[in-house]
Steps between C-alpha positions, in 0.01 A plus 500: 500500500127560445378827643243493775407867516381759254762734358464801272680567172529850354460593136607848390486618857122504506363159399547186702468126483424271791635151546430228751656167576458202273259222575433169336307496173213254470534244224227471239446365157522754220519314174337793323817700564744257342526715188601810698874554557607460859170361619457160658286350771702683767435834332133506578405587854126454467444309179469821297726562201672838470295761323607644167600816686729305730657309211557830319671638811728197515584553133573869552713424807702247297443229759650158437304178532599474866422866553158454342432195714569703813309804375194305385496308828442826687172549311576871433210742520506819292277759661401858432538760772158441652534124516860523620417719800571316823641190333869560581504667839584401852567690822877479471515636146249773567688629804850461362433676170187712551560710189591216267286333241474123482455383140534125540556223748614141525395280790688177529255387763217491249721474194326799343601813311277807475591773251369851454449565128466861378242537225721694258672253265810721495564384858487132415875479553440616857272200554751268335774627730282454807409148390864409438599643837239290679591193296862535609393513863313176443803359320726595792278295728551202268878516544667286762661660800843413359415666168380812676817511708712481185303778330498752784865613468467513122194723528671724755805531275287608204309758703831634634596600145189713452546879494422666831214700347335205327135480616526124548704551817229710663237254383682204650564684825135601525386148425723335757438761767588357840456142382853407399398138449294612200792660316602191297161446338468873433841506336408198291181664373645848444824390339311255281260759362706820500873433468678401181831566331642375174584135535286461810582507869698241695479161324375335816212746517411481134500121516232506769304783339513301177295228664209742532558763229586422139623848407585712801638786292161523332326493838710788631423681175130479589563732794726723293233528231200601708699724732683647202169577330390705801839669515476582129158655553639713781795605285268589212287713732800681643639569152162619375455737794855627453419588139147628560572732792735735310255519210218591735723771647576632152131501417418692817770755424378533142143549621606771743703677231221472247252650746740785576560567130129489428444761773774720350351474153156586638642808675675620183191432295302726733773764473494472123122535486513805726779665298331421170174655625689805626670552164176446310338779702766751389467732208668404177764768556577370850524145376736600222736667744480235774796264537503194726757250631424178690696227679284190481442265795755249368765767441428559132593864425270711286716809432362849473290530187175648374212401726323308224817301424564416865140396557509279191817332628339453840194340340734260319663406828160432653415264213836330541442463874153354454630236261795421726282465809262272312782275380657483844163423660437213259847355553473533877154343511640203307799476735277520807270233359798274433629559852157424646480178299850401610417571863189284467709224344755515780232509767346191341840330517529598866152364572582178317825453691331577831227248421763235430691586816178489701425154361828370637323513834182303571401768749330805339703819528368748754335811363 
């Protein structure tokens, strides 16, 4: 039966579509559309042919000729966030789902579809899915009451096989809310755009869906593709952070150790300079009789020997330490630079993902 009240349909738990009851479509002459698949005189509500954008959406949604006829007849509007604001709201939807985001609506009363279209082309599949969802609501209104009655148990049976944690269940429940009479059309739209298994669903369902959608597996894959792309970005970010964090920790530890070793070398260099000056101030006889031993800062043992020999060995250790510190500093600077670049790359990925996620909503994110 045609719906007479607005209902809300959830997408991903945060985006929603609105539908309203079907009304009659005005007839008009549209000979200019004869070359377009699925378009006839009934498919034009106001004498205007579908735009190239709308035809492209129908192509991407794999709509059949009948599906295109229905879709084109709704005169779909693709709007950016600013133009979309206020186009798909009513008191019931706003109060029932105050934190939800409407991204499209179908009004059978006016025979129109309004779609929110994110500007990033990577989210085109999101728009295609929304368009297909709305088109299926319009298609449901075209079915006879007997056809709808036959489909309802088939739809319920398919949804009953879905895993308990599948998001579609929460989306359907949120869409139906307290309006149980809206459940059939919601099931028809959700199942049609989101559920598929090898070989298709119940033959009776696929037969009806086939009237409106040429390749339903490909349509479901549209959702899988755009959602999967976001999931892949998130996975890449998590993996990158997991690899970068330990390296940053290693770099910090290396920097602390290098600073400590540099301080130790500086202390021993001062000690060496003081001892060398002390020995130089002695008489030749005193120097010849003086013997020195030294345990270096890193544990290197300079055994008891003539002062001149021990001081020469100590000078060699200082030269060794200077070269070692220089090499370690250069390597660490390179590692820190690489870590900084990787952090910047990851942060750019995060910003990109956030921007995409923000665009899924026509309402600007707070803050």
